[in-house]
N, C-alpha and C positions, 0 to 999 in steps of 0.2 A: 523408463530410463533410470538407471541406477547411478545417476550423477546429480550434482546440484550446482547452483549458482549462488555466489555470495558477493556482497558488496565489499570492495577493497577501497574504503574511503580515502586513506592517505595517498593512494596511487590513482585515485579517480577512475576506477575501472570496476567492471563486473567480471568476476573470475569464475570459470567453469571447471569444476573439480570432480574427480572420481570419489567414491566412498573411501578409498584408501588415502586420499589427499593429493593425488597426482594432478597437476595443472594441465588441463586439456586445451584451454583457449581462454582468451579474455577480450573484452570490448572496452572501449572508452579512451578518452583523452582528457587532459586537464583543461578543458574548454568550458566556457559558460554559454556557448552557442548551442543551437539545436544539435543533439547527439552527444554533446560533451557531458561528462559524468562528474564534474566538480561538485562536491557536496552530496554525492550519492549516499543514501542512508539505509535503504531497505529495498530488497528485491523479492518478488513473489511470482511464481508461474501461474498461468490460468488453466493449465492442462490441455491447451489447444495450440501450444507452440509459441505463445507470447509470454513476455516477461515484463512485469510492471516494476518500474524503478522510481522510488520516492527520493526527493531531495530535501536535505535538512537545512538548507539555507533560505532564509526569508526572501532574499533577493531573487532566488530561482524557484519560487514556490510553485512547483508543478510535479506531476507524475508523467514520466515518459514510458511509452509502451513500445517494446522492441519485438521484432520477429525473431525467429530462430537463427538468423544470420547476423544479428546485431544492428539491423536497420530500424530507425525510428519510424513507426507506423502511425503513432498518435501522441499528442501531448495534451494533458489536462491541466489547466491553470487552476490551482487550488487556493491561492491567497494566504496559505499557511505552509510552514515547513511540513513535509510529508515524512514524519518520523516512523510511523507504523502504518502498514497497509493490510487489507484483507479483502477477499472476493467471496461473495456468496454464490449459491448455485444458480442464481438468476443473472449473474454477471455484474451485480452492483458492486461498486468499489467503495470501501470504507477507508477514509484517510484521517489519521490522527496526528496532530501536532502535539508533541510531548507535554502532558499536563494540561491539555486543553480539551476541546470538543472533538467528536467524530463527525466528519462531513461525509455525506453519502452521494454518490454519482451513479447515473444509469450507465449501461454499457457503451453508450455513445459519448460519454463524458459530460453530460448535462447534470448540473447540481440539482439534487432532489431535496436536500434539507439536512438537518442535523439528526443524529441518532437521539431518540427521546425515550423516556420511560413512561409508557401510557398509564401506569398505575398512579403516577403523579402528574396530573394535568399540566401540560406545557413545560414539563421538566426536561430540559436538554441535559443529557448526560455530559458531565465535564470532569476535569481532573483525571483524564484518561492518559495513561502513558503508553499502553500497547493494546492491540486488538487482534483477535483472530476469530475465524468462523470454523466451528467444529464440524465434522462430517454429518452430524445429525441436525445441523442448521443453528445450533445454539451459538450465541455470541459470547466470547470470553473477553473481558476487559481487565486491565490491571492499572493501578495508579497508586503510587506510594506503596503501602504494604497491604493493599486491599485487592483481592481478585474477585470478580463478580461474573456470574453467568446470567444471560438473558435469553429468553425464548422469543423468536421473531413472531410478532403478531400478524394478523391479516392486514393487507394493505387496504386502506380506505379509499373509496372512489371519491374524486373531487367533484 
């Protein structure tokens, strides 16, 4: 698809645009109820027809997952504003509250823990402002004037 979705925060909607900027469609209402997009801050696709939408308001600290028709199919309560989102190839969701930690959730929305730097035992990565997963699986974070790349380690069995 050669179109993209952007958050239109002042109008509490998710806008669907062509590459030339033509508005195709939009979802959302200024509601704080399920499906409302008040405080929407970040939208990312999963490549399977779903769109993950983060909310920047602490009161509504969740990520909503929409299908291609704009219906809410899942909500993940995060406990922090979801200012930056990323998905890895395994479907894990990384949620960052600006200047804070990255929380990691499995594809069903269960919290797995914080993103940590295994080179520094028990070092939870913090002061993150944004996050993305690169095609090769590397994690790129930024915070302040620092950009850092991390390679995903092997998951340890509990």
